[in-house]
C-alpha positions as CSV (number, residue, x, y, z in Angstrom):
1,M,14.0,-2.7,19.3
2,T,16.1,-4.1,16.4
3,T,15.7,-5.9,13.1
4,P,16.9,-9.6,12.7
5,Q,20.3,-8.3,11.4
6,P,20.3,-6.7,14.1
7,I,19.9,-3.1,13.3
8,E,18.4,-0.7,15.7
9,I,14.9,0.5,14.6
10,P,14.5,4.3,15.0
11,P,11.7,5.4,17.2
12,P,8.5,7.0,15.6
13,S,9.3,10.4,14.1
14,L,7.7,13.2,12.2
15,D,10.1,12.2,9.5
16,D,8.5,8.8,9.0
17,V,6.7,10.3,6.0
18,L,8.4,13.1,4.0
19,Y,6.5,15.7,2.0
20,E,8.1,17.7,-0.8
21,K,6.6,20.0,-3.4
22,R,8.4,20.0,-6.7
23,E,7.3,22.2,-9.6
24,N,3.6,21.5,-9.9
25,F,3.4,18.1,-8.2
26,A,4.2,16.7,-4.7
27,V,6.3,13.7,-3.7
28,I,5.3,11.8,-0.6
29,T,7.9,9.4,0.7
30,L,7.4,6.6,3.3
31,N,10.6,7.0,5.3
32,R,11.2,4.0,7.5
33,P,13.8,2.3,5.3
34,V,15.3,0.2,8.2
35,V,12.1,-1.8,8.3
36,L,11.4,-1.6,4.6
37,N,8.8,1.2,5.3
38,A,6.5,-1.2,7.3
39,I,3.3,0.6,8.1
40,N,2.7,1.6,11.7
41,W,0.6,4.2,13.5
42,S,3.3,6.9,12.9
43,I,3.3,6.3,9.1
44,C,-0.5,6.4,9.1
45,R,-0.7,9.7,10.9
46,R,2.0,11.3,8.8
47,L,0.7,9.9,5.5
48,W,-2.8,11.2,6.3
49,W,-1.3,14.6,7.0
50,A,0.8,14.6,3.7
51,L,-2.2,13.5,1.6
52,G,-4.2,16.4,3.2
53,E,-1.4,18.9,2.3
54,A,-1.4,17.8,-1.3
55,A,-5.2,17.8,-1.6
56,K,-5.5,21.4,-0.3
57,D,-2.6,23.0,-2.3
58,D,-3.9,24.4,-5.5
59,G,-0.4,24.4,-6.9
60,V,-0.2,20.6,-6.6
61,K,-1.7,19.0,-9.7
62,A,-0.5,15.4,-9.1
63,V,1.1,13.4,-6.3
64,I,3.9,10.7,-6.4
65,L,3.9,8.2,-3.5
66,T,7.1,6.2,-3.0
67,G,9.3,4.6,-0.4
68,A,12.7,5.4,0.9
69,G,15.5,2.9,0.5
70,R,15.1,-0.6,-0.9
71,A,11.3,-0.9,-0.7
72,F,8.0,0.8,-1.3
73,S,6.5,-0.9,1.8
74,A,6.8,-4.4,3.2
75,G,3.2,-4.1,4.7
76,G,2.0,-3.8,8.2
77,D,4.5,-3.5,11.0
78,I,3.8,-6.4,13.3
79,Q,6.3,-5.1,15.8
80,S,4.6,-1.8,16.1
81,T,3.6,-0.7,19.6
82,P,0.5,1.4,20.3
83,P,1.0,5.2,20.1
84,P,2.0,6.9,23.4
85,D,-1.0,9.3,23.3
86,S,-4.7,9.3,22.5
87,D,-4.5,11.4,19.3
88,P,-6.6,9.9,16.5
89,T,-4.8,7.6,14.1
90,P,-6.3,6.9,10.7
91,S,-6.7,3.3,9.7
92,G,-5.3,1.7,6.6
93,L,-8.8,1.9,5.1
94,D,-8.9,5.7,5.8
95,I,-5.6,6.1,4.1
96,N,-6.6,4.2,1.0
97,L,-9.9,6.0,0.8
98,A,-8.1,9.4,1.0
99,I,-6.2,8.4,-2.1
100,W,-9.3,7.2,-3.8
101,R,-11.3,10.3,-3.0
102,M,-8.5,12.8,-3.8
103,Q,-9.4,14.7,-6.9
104,K,-5.8,14.8,-8.0
105,P,-4.1,11.8,-9.6
106,V,-1.8,9.8,-7.4
107,I,1.1,7.9,-8.9
108,A,2.8,5.0,-7.0
109,A,6.5,4.7,-7.7
110,V,7.5,1.2,-6.5
111,R,10.9,-0.3,-6.0
112,G,11.5,-3.5,-4.0
113,Y,8.7,-4.9,-1.9
114,A,5.1,-3.7,-2.1
115,V,3.4,-6.6,-0.3
116,G,0.5,-6.9,2.0
117,Q,-0.7,-3.4,2.9
118,G,2.1,-2.1,0.7
119,H,0.6,-4.0,-2.2
120,E,-2.8,-2.5,-1.5
121,L,-1.5,1.0,-1.0
122,A,0.2,0.9,-4.4
123,G,-3.0,-0.7,-5.9
124,T,-5.2,2.1,-4.7
125,C,-3.1,4.8,-6.4
126,D,-4.4,5.8,-9.8
127,I,-1.2,4.8,-11.7
128,T,1.5,2.5,-10.5
129,I,5.0,2.5,-12.0
130,A,7.3,-0.3,-10.9
131,A,11.1,-0.7,-11.0
132,E,12.4,-3.9,-12.4
133,D,13.2,-5.2,-8.9
134,A,9.7,-4.5,-7.6
135,V,7.9,-7.4,-5.9
136,F,4.2,-7.4,-5.2
137,G,1.9,-9.9,-3.4
138,E,-0.9,-10.5,-0.9
139,L,1.1,-12.6,1.6
140,Q,-1.3,-12.6,4.5
141,I,-2.7,-16.1,3.7
142,R,0.6,-17.5,4.9
143,H,-0.5,-16.8,8.4
144,S,-4.2,-17.3,8.0
145,F,-5.1,-13.6,7.5
146,G,-7.4,-12.2,4.9
147,P,-6.3,-9.1,3.0
148,P,-6.5,-5.9,5.1
149,I,-8.1,-4.1,2.2
150,L,-9.9,-6.1,-0.6
151,I,-8.6,-4.2,-3.7
152,T,-7.0,-7.1,-5.7
153,P,-10.3,-8.3,-7.3
154,F,-10.7,-4.9,-8.8
155,L,-7.2,-4.7,-10.2
156,V,-7.1,-8.0,-12.0
157,G,-9.4,-10.7,-13.4
158,L,-11.3,-13.2,-11.4
159,K,-8.9,-16.1,-11.7
160,Q,-5.8,-13.9,-11.2
161,A,-7.4,-12.4,-8.0
162,K,-8.1,-15.9,-6.6
163,E,-4.5,-17.0,-7.4
164,T,-3.0,-13.9,-5.8
165,L,-5.1,-14.2,-2.6
166,M,-5.2,-18.0,-2.2
167,L,-1.5,-18.7,-2.9
168,G,0.1,-15.6,-1.3
169,E,3.1,-15.8,-3.7
170,H,5.6,-13.1,-4.5
171,I,4.8,-11.5,-7.9
172,P,7.8,-10.0,-9.8
173,A,7.4,-6.7,-11.6
174,Q,6.9,-8.2,-15.1
175,D,4.3,-10.6,-13.9
176,A,2.6,-7.7,-12.0
177,L,2.5,-5.8,-15.3
178,R,1.0,-8.8,-17.2
179,L,-1.6,-9.3,-14.5
180,G,-2.6,-5.6,-14.4
181,F,-1.2,-4.6,-10.9
182,V,1.0,-2.0,-12.5
183,N,1.0,0.3,-15.5
184,R,4.6,0.3,-16.5
185,V,7.9,-1.3,-15.5
186,V,11.1,0.7,-15.9
187,P,14.8,0.2,-14.9
188,G,15.4,1.0,-11.3
189,D,17.6,4.0,-11.9
190,Q,14.8,5.5,-14.0
191,L,11.9,5.0,-11.6
192,M,11.6,8.5,-10.1
193,A,12.3,10.1,-13.5
194,A,9.5,8.1,-15.0
195,A,7.1,9.0,-12.2
196,E,8.0,12.7,-12.4
197,D,7.5,12.7,-16.1
198,M,4.1,11.2,-15.6
199,A,3.2,13.8,-13.0
200,R,4.3,16.6,-15.3
201,K,2.2,15.3,-18.1
202,L,-0.9,15.0,-15.8
203,A,-0.3,18.5,-14.5
204,A,-0.1,19.9,-18.0
205,L,-3.4,18.6,-19.1
206,P,-6.8,20.4,-18.5
207,Q,-7.2,19.8,-14.8
208,K,-11.0,19.8,-14.8
209,T,-11.0,16.9,-17.3
210,V,-8.2,15.0,-15.5
211,R,-10.2,15.1,-12.3
212,S,-13.5,14.3,-13.9
213,N,-12.0,11.3,-15.7
214,K,-10.7,10.0,-12.4
215,L,-14.1,10.5,-10.8
216,L,-15.8,8.7,-13.7
217,V,-13.6,5.6,-13.5
218,N,-13.9,5.6,-9.7
219,R,-17.7,5.9,-9.8
220,V,-18.0,2.9,-12.2
221,Y,-16.1,0.8,-9.7
222,E,-18.1,2.2,-6.8
223,L,-21.3,1.1,-8.5
224,A,-19.7,-2.4,-8.7
225,G,-19.3,-2.4,-5.0
226,F,-15.7,-1.2,-4.7
227,R,-16.0,0.8,-1.5
228,E,-18.0,-1.9,0.3
229,A,-15.4,-4.4,-0.8
230,L,-12.6,-2.4,0.7
231,D,-14.2,-2.7,4.1
232,Y,-15.3,-6.3,3.6
233,R,-15.0,-7.2,7.2
234,S,-18.0,-5.1,8.1
235,D,-20.3,-7.2,5.8
236,P,-22.3,-9.4,8.1
237,A,-22.2,-12.5,5.8
238,I,-18.4,-12.3,5.6
239,A,-18.0,-11.7,9.3
240,E,-20.2,-14.8,10.0
241,A,-18.1,-16.9,7.5
242,L,-14.9,-15.8,9.1
243,G,-16.2,-16.2,12.6
244,T,-15.0,-12.8,13.6
245,T,-16.7,-10.0,15.4
246,A,-15.7,-6.8,17.2
247,E,-15.8,-8.8,20.4
248,A,-14.0,-11.8,19.0
249,P,-11.4,-10.6,16.4
250,D,-9.0,-12.8,14.5
251,P,-6.7,-14.4,17.0
252,H,-3.7,-14.9,14.7
253,L,-2.5,-11.3,14.9
254,A,-2.0,-11.5,18.7
255,V,0.0,-14.8,18.2
256,L,2.2,-13.1,15.6
257,R,2.9,-10.2,17.8
258,E,4.0,-12.6,20.6
259,Q,6.2,-14.5,18.2
260,G,7.9,-11.4,16.9
261,W,9.4,-10.4,13.5
262,E,12.1,-13.1,13.3
263,A,9.6,-16.0,13.8
264,F,7.2,-14.3,11.4
265,R,9.8,-13.9,8.7
266,A,11.2,-17.4,9.0
267,S,8.0,-19.3,9.0
268,R,6.5,-17.1,6.3
269,D,9.4,-17.7,3.9
270,A,10.2,-21.3,4.6
271,L,7.4,-22.9,2.5
272,Y,7.7,-20.5,-0.4
273,K,11.4,-20.2,-1.1
274,A,11.2,-22.9,-3.7
275,T,7.7,-22.2,-5.1
276,D,7.5,-18.4,-5.6
277,R,7.4,-17.2,-9.2
């Protein structure tokens, strides 16, 4: 299997997510740079493992989540084939909830694309630091999808959430900062230094208070329906409105898989080249 360039795509590997402990924090790296760290079953399994390692290590006080190469993550991998075994694979929702539930703060360090599932993954992290070249966005509407995980309404205001979800535009880093998707924007060559500095500061603070403050903020959002919103497809009223059920899922994904990456990319971008921010 190759990219449109064409470049051969490496097969799934244990190295699809890298885990490294540095000082008193951990760095977790999505490591499929050839496909801009598109999320497939292999990344989900390895990311689940890495988050578990960070959670259980008492020497880890904070976590940095980033992507190798030119992007944080370009979203779900529509070319992904099923795993070759029957081992359990966590869903995107499982991954996001693992970050949400982790007592330790998680910092997203974003360069390049963080769109679709990548946008949502960065959004679930407690703090997001973006390089100047970072690009965010919920692009699924371009192909009649809803968001995989409905986090955007909790990150920005009502009107900004509707604009993001209903237009599906690319959102440059400075606009993402203005809207509230990110905490800080830094020059690209300073991204990891800024994230590591943040991790060290968090690790130096009283840990009980850091963790309780994360819990307090999370609980306020949970009382507002955050966790139910993440899994919005399970809501009967929404399922009825979308016309989808477990027996009759959204047909668009199957069509996109048949069309392949090149058709997806070309049709996705054609309408928006002149209109993105």
